[in-house]
All heavy atoms as an XYZ file, in Angstrom:
675
protein
N      41.978     43.905    -30.339
C      42.807     45.044    -30.662
C      43.113     45.823    -29.383
O      42.242     46.083    -28.570
C      42.083     45.947    -31.662
C      42.878     47.135    -32.067
S      41.969     48.077    -33.315
C      42.906     49.542    -33.247
N      44.369     46.193    -29.201
C      44.803     46.947    -28.036
C      44.607     48.430    -28.313
O      45.038     48.929    -29.346
C      46.287     46.667    -27.726
C      46.491     45.187    -27.398
C      46.791     47.544    -26.598
C      47.926     44.802    -27.222
N      43.935     49.159    -27.407
C      43.782     50.601    -27.608
C      45.149     51.276    -27.597
O      46.051     50.870    -26.891
C      42.945     51.061    -26.426
C      42.620     49.866    -25.638
C      43.313     48.700    -26.198
N      45.278     52.293    -28.400
C      46.549     52.994    -28.479
C      46.345     54.474    -28.194
O      45.262     55.014    -28.358
C      47.182     52.805    -29.852
C      47.560     51.366    -30.109
C      48.285     51.198    -31.425
O      48.232     52.059    -32.278
N      48.951     50.079    -31.574
N      47.397     55.104    -27.759
C      47.354     56.513    -27.439
C      48.662     57.132    -27.913
O      49.676     56.450    -28.002
C      47.158     56.729    -25.916
C      48.343     56.222    -25.133
C      46.899     58.184    -25.602
N      48.621     58.394    -28.252
C      49.858     59.077    -28.629
C      50.661     59.354    -27.377
O      50.148     59.889    -26.399
C      49.550     60.387    -29.358
C      48.965     60.235    -30.752
C      48.635     61.612    -31.320
C      49.941     59.541    -31.666
N      51.905     58.970    -27.388
C      52.778     59.106    -26.233
C      53.939     59.998    -26.623
O      54.701     59.684    -27.521
C      53.265     57.728    -25.824
C      53.975     57.707    -24.519
C      55.296     57.906    -24.307
C      53.407     57.490    -23.245
N      55.597     57.813    -22.992
C      54.438     57.555    -22.307
C      52.124     57.239    -22.796
C      54.239     57.386    -20.945
C      51.934     57.054    -21.458
C      52.973     57.136    -20.543
N      54.075     61.104    -25.962
C      55.133     62.043    -26.296
C      56.344     61.790    -25.409
O      56.201     61.499    -24.232
C      54.668     63.483    -26.113
C      53.572     63.874    -27.075
C      53.163     65.299    -26.863
C      52.035     65.664    -27.819
N      51.591     67.033    -27.641
N      57.508     61.890    -26.007
C      58.740     61.777    -25.235
C      59.711     62.839    -25.715
O      59.473     63.527    -26.699
C      59.350     60.384    -25.397
O      59.888     60.235    -26.696
N      60.823     62.943    -25.032
C      61.827     63.942    -25.415
C      62.443     63.603    -26.762
O      62.641     64.471    -27.602
C      62.911     64.036    -24.321
C      62.287     64.541    -23.024
C      64.057     64.941    -24.758
C      63.215     64.489    -21.837
N      62.710     62.315    -26.997
C      63.375     61.918    -28.241
C      62.416     61.781    -29.408
O      62.805     61.978    -30.544
C      64.117     60.591    -28.048
O      63.183     59.607    -27.611
C      65.240     60.737    -27.045
N      61.182     61.444    -29.168
C      60.210     61.279    -30.243
C      58.931     61.996    -29.823
O      58.282     61.609    -28.867
C      59.934     59.796    -30.490
C      59.152     59.588    -31.764
O      58.546     60.505    -32.300
N      59.161     58.365    -32.248
N      58.548     63.044    -30.530
C      57.413     63.851    -30.101
C      56.059     63.129    -30.148
O      55.139     63.527    -29.462
C      57.434     65.041    -31.039
C      58.238     64.619    -32.204
C      59.170     63.544    -31.742
N      55.909     62.068    -30.937
C      54.590     61.420    -31.025
C      54.721     59.937    -31.326
O      54.446     59.492    -32.425
C      53.747     62.113    -32.079
N      55.151     59.167    -30.353
C      55.184     57.711    -30.503
C      53.799     57.146    -30.221
O      53.089     57.639    -29.338
C      56.149     57.090    -29.495
C      57.611     56.999    -29.870
C      58.395     56.426    -28.704
C      57.793     56.130    -31.078
N      53.408     56.131    -30.942
C      52.144     55.459    -30.646
C      52.479     54.238    -29.797
O      53.198     53.351    -30.218
C      51.408     55.046    -31.931
C      51.011     56.290    -32.713
C      50.200     54.185    -31.596
C      50.298     55.999    -34.006
N      51.961     54.225    -28.577
C      52.214     53.135    -27.638
C      50.882     52.593    -27.136
O      49.926     53.342    -27.008
C      53.024     53.625    -26.435
S      54.628     54.284    -26.877
N      50.838     51.284    -26.822
C      49.599     50.761    -26.234
C      49.387     51.332    -24.841
O      50.330     51.674    -24.142
C      49.828     49.251    -26.184
C      51.280     49.055    -26.353
C      51.838     50.277    -27.017
N      48.128     51.466    -24.453
C      47.810     51.945    -23.110
C      48.278     50.926    -22.077
O      48.168     49.723    -22.293
C      46.305     52.141    -22.963
C      45.712     53.325    -23.706
C      44.192     53.258    -23.633
C      46.205     54.629    -23.127
N      48.788     51.384    -20.949
C      49.147     50.433    -19.897
C      47.892     49.813    -19.308
O      46.829     50.430    -19.318
C      49.873     51.305    -18.864
C      49.399     52.685    -19.127
C      49.061     52.766    -20.585
N      47.998     48.582    -18.814
C      46.799     47.962    -18.236
C      46.335     48.725    -17.008
O      47.138     49.247    -16.248
C      47.277     46.549    -17.857
C      48.756     46.637    -17.806
C      49.168     47.750    -18.735
N      45.041     48.795    -16.845
C      44.466     49.505    -15.704
C      44.431     48.553    -14.512
O      43.635     47.629    -14.466
C      43.065     49.997    -16.038
C      42.516     50.892    -14.953
O      43.025     50.932    -13.848
N      41.462     51.603    -15.271
N      45.287     48.787    -13.546
C      45.358     47.905    -12.382
C      44.331     48.268    -11.321
O      44.237     47.597    -10.306
C      46.765     47.949    -11.757
O      47.074     49.306    -11.444
C      47.798     47.402    -12.717
N      43.569     49.311    -11.551
C      42.574     49.728    -10.571
C      41.207     49.101    -10.809
O      40.338     49.202     -9.970
C      42.444     51.257    -10.559
C      43.723     51.928    -10.144
C      44.497     52.589    -11.074
C      44.165     51.865     -8.833
C      45.676     53.196    -10.706
C      45.351     52.473     -8.457
C      46.109     53.141     -9.388
N      41.015     48.468    -11.961
C      39.736     47.815    -12.220
C      39.679     46.506    -11.446
O      40.628     45.732    -11.458
C      39.571     47.511    -13.715
C      39.366     48.716    -14.620
C      39.292     48.267    -16.071
C      38.094     49.448    -14.250
N      38.590     46.216    -10.750
C      38.514     44.955    -10.009
C      38.373     43.781    -10.973
O      37.719     43.880    -12.005
C      37.252     45.128     -9.164
C      36.438     46.128     -9.896
C      37.417     47.040    -10.609
N      39.026     42.695    -10.635
C      38.871     41.481    -11.424
C      37.634     40.755    -10.926
O      37.464     40.538     -9.731
C      40.102     40.586    -11.265
C      41.393     41.151    -11.823
C      42.546     40.204    -11.517
C      41.283     41.365    -13.319
N      36.777     40.399    -11.840
C      35.549     39.712    -11.471
C      35.783     38.228    -11.682
O      35.926     37.773    -12.807
C      34.354     40.215    -12.305
C      34.161     41.702    -12.054
C      33.105     39.419    -11.981
C      33.154     42.358    -12.957
N      35.870     37.509    -10.586
C      36.114     36.074    -10.657
C      34.780     35.342    -10.692
O      33.918     35.571     -9.847
C      36.935     35.618     -9.468
N      34.639     34.503    -11.657
C      33.430     33.704    -11.754
C      33.580     32.503    -10.825
O      34.643     31.912    -10.750
C      33.231     33.222    -13.188
C      33.032     34.343    -14.192
S      31.598     35.361    -13.856
C      30.300     34.211    -14.120
N      32.528     32.151    -10.104
C      32.638     30.989     -9.222
C      32.744     29.700    -10.025
O      32.206     29.589    -11.124
C      31.341     31.031     -8.418
C      30.412     31.879     -9.192
C      31.244     32.805    -10.020
N      33.478     28.753     -9.458
C      33.555     27.420    -10.050
C      32.447     26.594     -9.422
O      32.257     26.625     -8.209
C      34.903     26.772     -9.740
C      36.071     27.482    -10.345
C      37.351     26.775     -9.954
C      38.549     27.516    -10.500
N      39.806     26.858    -10.093
N      31.721     25.866    -10.249
C      30.640     25.025     -9.744
C      31.044     23.576     -9.931
O      31.505     23.183    -10.999
C      29.310     25.314    -10.478
C      28.215     24.389     -9.992
C      28.903     26.764    -10.282
N      30.909     22.793     -8.871
C      31.238     21.378     -8.922
C      30.159     20.581     -8.200
O      29.419     21.142     -7.385
C      32.629     21.105     -8.297
O      32.993     19.759     -8.524
C      32.656     21.412     -6.827
N      30.074     19.308     -8.504
C      29.106     18.428     -7.853
C      29.846     17.520     -6.892
O      30.824     16.877     -7.272
C      28.346     17.584     -8.896
O      27.682     18.470     -9.800
C      27.329     16.679     -8.237
N      29.398     17.479     -5.663
C      29.974     16.585     -4.655
C      29.143     15.310     -4.649
O      27.912     15.351     -4.566
C      29.977     17.249     -3.271
C      30.858     18.498     -3.309
C      30.477     16.276     -2.211
C      30.882     19.269     -2.014
N      29.826     14.188     -4.737
C      29.152     12.886     -4.833
C      28.699     12.399     -3.470
O      29.270     11.473     -2.890
C      30.089     11.864     -5.469
O      30.459     12.269     -6.751
N      27.679     13.024     -2.944
C      27.058     12.569     -1.699
C      25.740     11.916     -2.066
O      25.395     11.815     -3.236
C      26.831     13.757     -0.752
O      26.056     14.745     -1.426
C      28.133     14.360     -0.290
N      24.984     11.487     -1.064
C      23.696     10.890     -1.340
C      22.608     11.761     -0.728
O      22.425     11.731      0.488
C      23.636      9.477     -0.749
C      22.406      8.727     -1.207
O      21.695      9.161     -2.103
N      22.161      7.598     -0.569
N      21.897     12.582     -1.445
C      21.972     12.839     -2.896
C      23.125     13.781     -3.234
O      23.608     14.513     -2.370
C      20.625     13.500     -3.203
C      20.286     14.230     -1.946
C      20.835     13.381     -0.816
N      23.597     13.774     -4.496
C      24.675     14.685     -4.907
C      24.242     16.149     -4.768
O      23.070     16.471     -4.941
C      24.900     14.343     -6.382
C      24.266     13.015     -6.583
C      23.164     12.905     -5.570
N      25.191     17.011     -4.430
C      24.900     18.440     -4.284
C      25.871     19.253     -5.129
O      27.014     18.854     -5.337
C      24.990     18.901     -2.805
C      23.887     18.289     -1.976
C      26.330     18.587     -2.209
N      25.392     20.370     -5.620
C      26.235     21.310     -6.372
C      26.723     22.383     -5.422
O      25.939     22.957     -4.660
C      25.452     21.976     -7.502
C      25.114     21.010     -8.618
O      25.760     19.959     -8.715
O      24.189     21.316     -9.393
N      28.025     22.660     -5.470
C      28.592     23.747     -4.679
C      29.359     24.670     -5.601
O      29.859     24.258     -6.650
C      29.528     23.249     -3.545
C      28.772     22.454     -2.524
C      30.684     22.471     -4.085
N      29.427     25.930     -5.223
C      30.225     26.889     -5.976
C      31.349     27.377     -5.080
O      31.173     27.542     -3.871
C      29.380     28.040     -6.505
C      28.605     28.797     -5.467
C      27.700     29.824     -6.115
C      26.804     30.462     -5.060
N      25.881     31.411     -5.643
N      32.521     27.555     -5.669
C      33.716     28.016     -4.972
C      34.186     29.284     -5.648
O      34.165     29.384     -6.874
C      34.816     26.956     -5.059
C      34.479     25.612     -4.450
C      35.078     24.505     -5.257
C      34.979     25.577     -3.030
N      34.631     30.270     -4.858
C      35.162     31.490     -5.442
C      36.214     32.084     -4.530
O      36.299     31.759     -3.353
C      34.055     32.491     -5.753
C      33.388     33.071     -4.550
C      33.692     34.246     -3.914
C      32.300     32.516     -3.811
N      32.867     34.464     -2.850
C      32.003     33.404     -2.753
C      31.551     31.354     -3.933
C      30.990     33.156     -1.841
C      30.549     31.111     -3.017
C      30.274     32.019     -1.998
N      37.018     32.966     -5.112
C      38.082     33.644     -4.389
C      37.735     35.115     -4.258
O      37.239     35.732     -5.189
C      39.405     33.503     -5.138
C      40.564     34.198     -4.465
C      41.847     34.133     -5.270
O      41.805     33.690     -6.426
O      42.875     34.544     -4.736
N      38.029     35.678     -3.097
C      37.839     37.111     -2.875
C      38.947     37.576     -1.946
O      38.992     37.180     -0.780
C      36.465     37.394     -2.259
C      36.191     38.867     -2.076
C      34.803     39.100     -1.530
C      34.564     40.584     -1.362
N      33.269     40.849     -0.742
N      39.849     38.382     -2.477
C      40.933     38.922     -1.660
C      41.847     37.859     -1.085
O      42.141     37.899      0.095
N      42.241     36.907     -1.872
C      43.129     35.793     -1.477
C      42.510     34.856     -0.457
O      43.194     34.091      0.199
C      44.463     36.312     -0.944
C      45.271     37.047     -1.975
C      46.617     37.394     -1.404
N      47.295     38.332     -2.291
C      48.378     38.975     -1.962
N      48.931     38.797     -0.786
N      48.932     39.806     -2.808
N      41.221     34.924     -0.295
C      40.484     34.009      0.570
C      39.455     33.288     -0.283
O      38.942     33.832     -1.252
C      39.788     34.755      1.712
C      40.735     35.459      2.641
C      41.489     34.460      3.457
N      42.358     35.145      4.411
C      43.371     34.560      4.989
N      43.653     33.317      4.729
N      44.106     35.218      5.843
N      39.138     32.065      0.109
C      38.231     31.236     -0.673
C      36.960     30.963      0.127
O      37.002     30.815      1.346
C      38.919     29.917     -1.050
C      40.082     30.152     -1.976
C      41.334     30.471     -1.479
C      39.912     30.091     -3.349
C      42.402     30.707     -2.327
C      40.968     30.331     -4.201
C      42.204     30.641     -3.690
O      43.242     30.890     -4.533
N      35.853     30.902     -0.588
C      34.544     30.684      0.011
C      33.815     29.608     -0.782
O      34.147     29.348     -1.932
C      33.715     31.974     -0.029
C      34.344     33.100      0.743
C      35.276     33.936      0.159
C      33.996     33.310      2.070
C      35.861     34.974      0.874
C      34.575     34.346      2.794
C      35.507     35.178      2.192
N      32.811     29.018     -0.166
C      31.950     28.089     -0.872
C      30.513     28.269     -0.399
O      30.262     28.777      0.679
C      32.413     26.637     -0.707
C      32.174     26.026      0.648
C      33.012     26.063      1.717
C      31.021     25.288      1.060
N      32.463     25.398      2.773
C      31.236     24.901      2.402
C      29.830     24.921      0.444
C      30.306     24.164      3.115
C      28.907     24.189      1.159
C      29.153     23.816      2.478
N      29.596     27.858     -1.250
C      28.167     27.872     -0.924
C      27.487     26.830     -1.800
O      27.998     26.467     -2.864
C      27.555     29.244     -1.176
N      26.362     26.350     -1.330
C      25.579     25.464     -2.193
C      25.069     26.278     -3.364
O      24.721     27.442     -3.223
C      24.422     24.835     -1.418
C      24.900     23.826     -0.386
C      24.802     24.105      0.972
C      25.462     22.626     -0.780
C      25.246     23.195      1.919
C      25.920     21.713      0.146
C      25.810     21.998      1.501
O      26.255     21.103      2.427
N      25.025     25.672     -4.522
C      24.629     26.372     -5.745
C      23.107     26.335     -5.929
O      22.592     25.910     -6.952
C      25.337     25.749     -6.958
C      25.242     26.627     -8.178
O      25.118     27.836     -8.069
N      25.278     26.028     -9.350
N      22.416     26.764     -4.898
C      20.962     26.823     -4.913
C      20.548     28.180     -4.344
O      21.320     28.799     -3.610
C      20.371     25.680     -4.071
C      20.888     24.320     -4.493
C      21.797     23.624     -3.714
C      20.485     23.758     -5.696
C      22.291     22.390     -4.110
C      20.983     22.527     -6.110
C      21.874     21.849     -5.311
O      22.367     20.640     -5.721
N      19.361     28.669     -4.662
C      18.944     29.999     -4.186
C      18.939     30.111     -2.658
O      18.615     29.165     -1.953
C      17.526     30.155     -4.740
C      17.414     29.168     -5.844
C      18.352     28.045     -5.506
N      19.309     31.291     -2.172
C      19.254     31.669     -0.757
C      20.117     30.809      0.169
O      19.769     30.615      1.332
C      17.808     31.668     -0.255
C      16.933     32.585     -1.067
O      17.348     33.667     -1.458
N      15.720     32.151     -1.352
N      21.229     30.289     -0.324
C      22.129     29.500      0.519
C      23.249     30.388      1.059
O      23.762     31.250      0.361
C      22.726     28.338     -0.264
S      21.520     27.055     -0.625
N      23.629     30.161      2.308
C      24.683     30.942      2.954
C      26.047     30.548      2.414
O      26.248     29.432      1.955
C      24.707     30.687      4.455
O      23.446     30.625      4.986
N      26.987     31.488      2.560
C      28.361     31.180      2.173
C      29.130     30.712      3.400
O      28.785     31.040      4.533
C      29.044     32.383      1.534
C      29.346     33.516      2.479
C      30.106     34.612      1.761
C      30.421     35.752      2.720
N      31.148     36.824      2.090
N      30.178     29.932      3.153
C      31.040     29.423      4.212
C      32.472     29.841      3.900
O      32.901     29.831      2.760
C      30.941     27.892      4.304
C      29.551     27.425      4.653
C      28.620     27.144      3.659
C      29.171     27.305      5.978
C      27.334     26.728      3.981
C      27.881     26.890      6.306
C      26.975     26.602      5.305
O      25.711     26.200      5.631
N      33.218     30.187      4.933
C      34.590     30.601      4.734
C      34.876     31.789      5.624
O      34.043     32.192      6.435
N      36.032     32.349      5.529
C      37.039     32.178      4.488
C      37.990     31.009      4.773
O      38.157     30.586      5.908
C      37.806     33.495      4.540
C      37.714     33.935      5.963
C      36.367     33.442      6.445
N      38.610     30.513      3.690
C      39.601     29.457      3.758
C      40.871     29.935      3.071
O      40.825     30.821      2.221
C      39.077     28.186      3.068
C      37.846     27.641      3.721
C      36.593     28.008      3.268
C      37.939     26.787      4.799
C      35.447     27.525      3.877
C      36.799     26.301      5.426
C      35.553     26.655      4.963
N      41.999     29.345      3.446
C      43.288     29.770      2.905
C      43.546     29.255      1.501
O      44.401     29.786      0.804
C      44.426     29.330      3.824
C      44.432     30.068      5.147
C      45.616     29.676      5.982
C      45.620     30.459      7.285
N      46.783     30.134      8.117
N      42.818     28.224      1.068
C      43.010     27.692     -0.284
C      41.695     27.143     -0.813
O      40.766     26.852     -0.050
C      44.076     26.585     -0.295
O      43.587     25.427      0.357
N      41.649     26.977     -2.117
C      40.465     26.409     -2.754
C      40.275     24.959     -2.319
O      39.159     24.491     -2.134
C      40.620     26.500     -4.274
C      39.409     26.061     -5.039
C      39.561     26.265     -6.528
O      40.467     26.999     -6.968
O      38.760     25.674     -7.268
N      41.395     24.250     -2.138
C      41.331     22.848     -1.719
C      40.698     22.716     -0.330
O      39.894     21.814     -0.089
C      42.733     22.221     -1.720
C      43.330     22.053     -3.103
C      43.911     23.334     -3.678
O      44.165     24.298     -2.909
O      44.099     23.398     -4.897
N      41.076     23.618      0.590
C      40.486     23.582      1.935
C      38.996     23.902      1.907
O      38.210     23.307      2.644
C      41.215     24.542      2.867
C      42.626     24.134      3.281
C      43.296     25.250      4.077
C      42.594     22.846      4.082
N      38.604     24.825      1.051
C      37.174     25.159      0.918
C      36.397     23.962      0.383
O      35.316     23.637      0.890
C      37.002     26.369      0.010
N      36.941     23.279     -0.620
C      36.270     22.110     -1.183
C      36.229     20.967     -0.178
O      35.222     20.268     -0.066
C      36.964     21.667     -2.472
C      36.307     20.513     -3.218
C      34.865     20.839     -3.576
C      37.101     20.188     -4.468
N      37.290     20.795      0.589
C      37.309     19.755      1.621
C      36.241     20.041      2.682
O      35.520     19.139      3.109
C      38.694     19.686      2.274
C      38.867     18.657      3.379
C      38.675     17.242      2.840
C      40.232     18.804      4.019
N      36.109     21.305      3.089
C      35.079     21.677      4.060
C      33.681     21.425      3.494
O      32.811     20.915      4.189
C      35.232     23.135      4.470
C      34.265     23.514      5.574
O      34.454     23.038      6.716
O      33.321     24.269      5.287
N      33.477     21.796      2.236
C      32.166     21.569      1.606
C      31.857     20.089      1.541
O      30.721     19.667      1.806
C      32.168     22.178      0.198
N      32.854     19.259      1.249
C      32.648     17.812      1.177
C      32.331     17.241      2.554
O      31.392     16.454      2.709
C      33.904     17.120      0.596
O      34.197     17.700     -0.679
C      33.702     15.643      0.430
N      33.106     17.669      3.578
C      32.855     17.177      4.931
C      31.496     17.636      5.450
O      30.755     16.876      6.061
C      33.952     17.656      5.894
C      35.265     16.964      5.628
O      35.299     15.877      5.055
N      36.354     17.587      6.027
N      31.145     18.882      5.198
C      29.866     19.438      5.665
C      28.691     18.731      4.976
O      27.667     18.492      5.594
C      29.833     20.937      5.378
C      28.671     21.656      6.010
C      28.696     22.039      7.347
C      27.534     21.959      5.258
C      27.629     22.700      7.928
C      26.458     22.619      5.830
C      26.508     22.983      7.166
O      25.453     23.630      7.729
N      28.866     18.404      3.703
C      27.781     17.778      2.942
C      27.637     16.298      3.261
O      26.587     15.715      3.023
C      28.039     17.947      1.439
O      28.104     19.312      1.123
N      28.689     15.688      3.775
C      28.656     14.255      4.087
C      27.968     13.979      5.412
O      27.587     12.855      5.679
C      30.078     13.701      4.118
O      30.669     13.846      2.863
N      27.851     14.981      6.273
C      27.239     14.766      7.609
C      25.734     14.728      7.525
O      25.075     15.283      6.776
C      27.669     15.879      8.570
C      29.160     15.749      8.863
O      29.715     14.685      8.747
N      29.752     16.863      9.229
């Protein structure tokens, strides 16, 4: 259900209109987790922050790598880094 508020105008003193979306709330992006088929396979997580992409191993206390210009470049870096 969309919250509604009374909206007054010159032509109609009490129109009911939906609230405009709040563009000031930060969007919380959940990281994508994928498995890279190395020997042994590793889980990495990818996420976006401010139009930049980062990756990290999906294990406790692992550093992040980035920023990258695209998700594909971040995944390619994670694959190359994990293959060495």
